[in-house]
N, C-alpha and C positions, 0 to 999 in steps of 0.2 A: 496378322504383324506389318508385313512387307506387302504393297501394291503399287501395283502401275498406275502410272494416269492411266486415265481414259476423260476421253471428252465427253461433256454431260447437259445436255442445260439446266435452266437456269430453274427448270419443275422438277425432273428427275433430283435434281440434286436437293432440294426442299423438300422434297417426299424417302431420301433417303437419309435425312437429319430429321425428320418427323420420327422415321421407324429407330431410325436411331434413342432419339431422347424415348419414346414409348420403354422399349426394352432397358434402357437404363432406370426409368423409372420405377421400370416391373424390380429391376434388381434394388434400387429403393428402400422398397415397398415390407421387400424381405432381407433387409437385415437386420432386423427385430425379430422376424422367428423366418423358415425356412419353410411354413405354409402360410402364404400371403391375408386369406381369411384370418386365420390368431393375428397373426402381426394387427390387420383390425382391430380384432378385440378389443386386446391386451390394448391399445390408445383408449378405444370407446374406457371403457373398465379404469387407466385410468383418469381422462375426463369425468369420469360419475366416482371418483372417489375423492375428485381435487372440491368438486364441485359437493361432495355429500358433506368435506369436512367447513369448507363455510358454513354450509347450513346447520351448523351445531356448537361452530363458532356464533356465530348472528344469535342465534340461540339461546343460548346459556350468557353471553353479552346482557342480553336486551335489546338489542339493534334493530330487528325486526321492524319497527315502531318507528326507526328513522326510515326508510328504505319509500321507492315512491309509492304509491296508492294504487297498489294493482295486485299481478299474478308474480309471488315471493321469490318462485323459482325460476320465473323467465329475469326477473331482477337480477339475482344472482346469474345465470344463462348471459346473460347480454355483457358483462363486465368481465366474469371467470373464464369464458370460453375466449373471449375474443384476444384475453393475456393469453391464455396458453394459445392457441393458433399463431401470437403473432411472438411470443418469445420460439415453441417449434421452428416455426421459420425462419428465425432467425438463429438457432441453432441446427438447423440442414444444410444452412446457404454456407455459413461457417467453415462447416465440420465438409463442406465439397470437396474432392482431390483436386488438389495446384495442377500447375506446369508442368511441374517435375516428378508429379507421381506417376507411378508404372504402368498404371490404365491409362495414363496416355500418349504410353511408345505402341501401342495397337492405333494404325493409321484411324480407324475412321471416325475416332472420339474426340475431344475436343472440352476447354473450358465449358465454353458453351452452353453445349449439351451435358453437361456438367453441373451446371446450371441450373440449367432448367429444368434436372431430371427430379434433382432434387423439391425444386421449388414445386412439380408439379405432383410430386409423391407426396410429400405431406398438404399442398392443398385437397390434396384427393384425403387421406389418410379422416384429414380432420371433418373434410365436406364430411363424409359417412357417419365419423361421431358426433356431431352433431344432428343426423337427419336420422341418426338412433336416440341417442337423448330426447328431443323431440317428441316420436313420437312415444317413448314410454312417456314424458309427462304426461303429454294428451291423452295415453289410452289409461292410466294406471293409476295417474295425480289429477291430474282434473284435466278438463278442457284445455286448450292456449287459445288466444286472439292474439292478435296482430295490429295494431294503427295502417304500418304499411310497411307489409310483410318486405316488399324493393328497396327497399331503404334502408333495412336492416341486413340484406343481403348482400348494399352495396360494402353493407362497413362493416361483411365478415372479412368482403375481397380486400376492403384495406386495410386488415389486421396481418389477414397476409399477404400482403402485398407492400405493405414500412415495414416487417420485419427482412423480409427474404432479401431488401435495396438494406438497413442497416446491417445486414448478416453481405451481404456483397462488400461494405466498405471494410467489412475489420476482416474478410477475407484476403483482400487485396492488400492490409497490412501485416496480416502475422505474416509471410516467410521472413518480413526485414523484422519483430521485434513477440515476434511468441508469447516468449512470456509475458510480454507486457498486456496484447491484447487477450489471451486468457484473462486475464485479471479484468480488463475492461470491459465484455463480455458478462461472466460471471456480478460484477458490480450493477451493471444494466441489467439486467437480469436481475437482482438485489433490487432494484433503485423502482423500479415499476413495479415492486408489489404493492408501495404507495404510490408514487410516481403516475402510474394508469386510474388511479381511482375508481377502478373500479367497487374499491369498499362503504364508498363513500359516494350520495348524487349533488355535484355540483354547483350547483344552484343553495343547494344549502347553505355553503360553504362561504366566510365570510368574508370578503372585497379583497381584502390584504392575504390572501393565502394564494389567490387564484393564480398570479405572475410565479408561484413556486411549480404551477404545476399545467399552465396552457404552454408550456415550451415543446409539453410532450404529445406530440401526434398523437400513441392512443391515449391520451385522455381525452382529448376531444374525438377520438370512431365511439371511447367506448360513450361519453357523453351524446353521441349523435343520436349511437345505435339503440339508447334508453327514449331518444326522441322520436323515433320510427315507431317505437314497440308499441310505448302505451300511449293513451291518446291523452292522458290528462296533464303529458309534460311536453313543457316544451326548452330546450335547451336557452339558455342564456350567456353563455360561461365558451360558450365554444359552435366552430361552423367546421363541414365538412370540408371545405376547398381550402384550410389550410393541412390537413395531412396528404392530399392529392397532390400538391405544393412540395411541400417536404420530399414525399418520394419520386416523386419528377427530377428535382434537385439532387437528393443523392445517387440515386439509379447514376445517371451523367456521371456524377462522384468514383461510383463505381467502379465503375467499367472503367473507367480512366485506369483508374489506382491500377482495376486488375488488367488493361493489358500494361501497365507499365512497369508492375513488377512480373508478368510473361517474360516481357520482353528480356527483363537482369537476374529473376531469380537464377538460383543453381540448386542443382540437386547437394550437391556439396557444402552447404549452408546449415544441414543440419544436422552432418557427418562429426563436429566438435562439439555437440547441445548430448 
């Protein structure tokens, strides 16, 4: 817990931080289960159940014909998995240890390491889950073909990154108004069930409704992911630049807010709650 200060080079400090981030990320992966493999299996099963539920819903409601002409499972995957990745990133960063957490009393630990470890653990579990799902679909159901897979991969990473920065903003606000932020997080997750556009095709939406959705970076990410996945679909109401700019802006706001909160937050704030 207590360490004497030693003069270290910048390279040595960077290596120490990377090592600490690795161990903290490993701890995060094992939080859902003491066995890291089982933690990943649980994540894969959760994703499969979510996709299966939407598959049944679309089939029962007869909405499969409204999807993009192509592999229906890829249509579901580009929408639902991007949504899951985004929401899990929001929840992981929002639940990161704050500056008043007992974990921060250990000398090498700091909030930046905690944020990075939460983000990387989410990216790791979601990437493994995606690869397993694609392998199962490709080998068991039908061969999968992507129009431009690097673009689809970029949208997957954007779904994760945008979720991380939204969670960072909520994390910075949480010590000041924890109950309000918890409600905001719940509303955000529920609203994105519809506002993300994962259940319909943006090109088929009436123009009057586009304004209710195009504020949402996740809406653009999902629509662009479908454009990169399907050869016969070109997004007309979205672009990939907007999520990038929104992510960068929220990243700056989130780190500014976290630095301000770290400066003034006190462990005594939670005592009266």
